[in-house]
C-alpha positions, 0 to 999 in steps of 0.5 A: 471064072468066078471063085465058086465055078473055079472051085467046082471046076478044080473039084471036077478035075481032081475027081477025074484025075483020081480015077484016071478019067481025064484021058477020056475027057476030050472035047469031043467026048465031053460035048457028046456027054453034055448033049446026052445029059441035056437029052436026059433033062428033056425026058423029065419034061416030055409030055408035060403041059406048061403048067405041069412043067412049072410045078414039079413035085420035090422028087421030080425037082431033085431028079431035074437038079441032078441032070442040071448038075451033070450038064454043068459038070460036063460044061465046066470040064469042056470049058477047062479042056478048051481054056474057055472062060465061061463067064467072059464068054457069057458076058460077050454073048449077052452083049451080042444078043443085046445088039441082035435083039434090042428090047424096044424092037422085040419086047413080048415077041420071041422070034429068031433075030432074022425074022424081025423086020429091019 
């Protein structure tokens, strides 16, 4: 985990421990909280056009930033509880996706991997 992610994770852990909330931070509960926050993020974009979603005013962008921060916080707590290195996991997943979606085969075409002809 990068230094900045590790520092943020340590701060989140300290925050939970100071409030005796770690007892509530089971992987199941953290995953559910993460999904809930993702839903709250989606609410900000519901019914917006593509253009509107890309041109948020400052107040809306701040609200979206706070939802993203909540998502990141729960994601970090969940990874800490499961002892998963998010950076290593992301690097591994990118390598998998590079194999599943070779640039020369999929460029400009956003389908699921199983939908591309062999």
